[in-house]
C-alpha positions as CSV (number, residue, x, y, z in Angstrom):
1,M,127.0,115.3,80.7
2,F,123.8,116.4,82.4
3,I,123.0,113.0,83.9
4,Q,125.0,111.6,86.8
5,E,127.1,108.6,85.7
6,A,125.5,106.2,88.2
7,V,122.1,107.1,86.8
8,M,123.3,106.5,83.3
9,D,124.9,103.2,84.2
10,A,121.6,102.0,85.8
11,F,119.7,103.1,82.7
12,I,122.0,101.3,80.4
13,R,121.7,98.1,82.5
14,A,117.9,98.4,82.5
15,V,117.7,98.9,78.8
16,S,120.1,96.0,78.1
17,K,117.9,93.7,80.1
18,Q,115.1,94.4,77.7
19,S,117.0,93.0,74.7
20,L,115.0,91.1,72.1
21,C,118.2,89.6,70.6
22,L,118.2,85.9,70.4
23,E,121.2,83.8,71.2
24,G,123.5,83.5,68.2
25,I,122.4,86.7,66.5
26,D,124.9,88.2,64.2
27,K,126.4,91.1,66.1
28,Q,128.5,92.2,63.1
29,V,125.3,93.5,61.4
30,S,125.7,97.0,60.1
31,I,123.6,99.6,62.1
32,V,123.0,103.1,60.9
33,H,121.9,105.4,63.8
34,T,120.3,108.8,63.2
35,P,120.4,110.4,66.7
36,L,118.1,113.3,65.7
37,N,120.2,116.4,66.7
38,G,122.2,114.4,69.2
39,A,119.3,113.0,71.2
40,G,120.1,109.4,72.1
41,L,123.6,109.5,70.7
42,N,125.4,108.5,73.9
43,C,122.7,106.2,75.2
44,V,121.9,104.3,72.0
45,T,125.5,103.8,70.9
46,R,126.6,102.8,74.4
47,V,123.8,100.2,74.7
48,L,124.6,98.8,71.3
49,K,128.4,98.6,72.1
50,E,127.9,97.1,75.6
51,N,125.7,94.4,74.0
52,G,128.3,93.4,71.5
53,F,127.4,95.5,68.4
54,A,130.4,97.2,66.9
55,N,129.5,98.0,63.3
56,I,127.6,101.2,64.1
57,A,127.6,104.2,61.7
58,I,126.3,107.6,62.9
59,V,124.6,110.0,60.6
60,K,127.1,112.9,61.0
61,A,124.6,115.5,60.0
62,Q,122.5,114.5,63.1
63,E,125.3,113.7,65.5
64,R,125.2,117.0,67.4
65,P,122.5,119.5,68.3
66,D,121.7,122.1,65.6
67,E,120.6,125.4,67.1
68,T,119.5,126.6,63.6
69,S,117.0,123.7,63.3
70,R,113.4,124.5,64.1
71,P,111.8,121.1,65.0
72,A,108.2,122.3,64.8
73,H,108.8,123.7,61.3
74,N,107.6,121.2,58.7
75,P,108.3,118.0,60.6
76,I,107.3,115.7,57.7
77,W,110.0,117.3,55.5
78,K,112.5,116.9,58.3
79,L,111.7,113.2,58.8
80,K,112.1,112.5,55.1
81,R,115.5,114.2,55.2
82,L,116.6,112.3,58.2
83,W,115.5,109.0,56.7
84,S,117.2,109.8,53.4
85,W,120.6,110.3,55.2
86,G,120.3,107.0,57.0
87,L,119.2,105.2,53.8
88,Q,122.1,106.7,51.9
89,M,124.6,105.4,54.5
90,S,123.0,102.0,54.6
91,A,123.4,101.6,50.9
92,V,127.2,101.9,51.1
């Protein structure tokens, strides 16, 4: 990890304080997370888990960095592809 654990812990606490979840929200809701080549994978899943959400599915094709991907190349196509993966998973 590139970020010191104490810094990450402080970040997670700060994000968790910004929660918009109301009391009694169904934390068993299914969540599909597309981490965009791994960006946010650790932070987003950790925040969700530490706030009681456990039914989290990760789009495997976007779980880790892809050195062959060229983010500036046709970004609209890439976004459509990313959304399609998440939508396919959410339909299951």
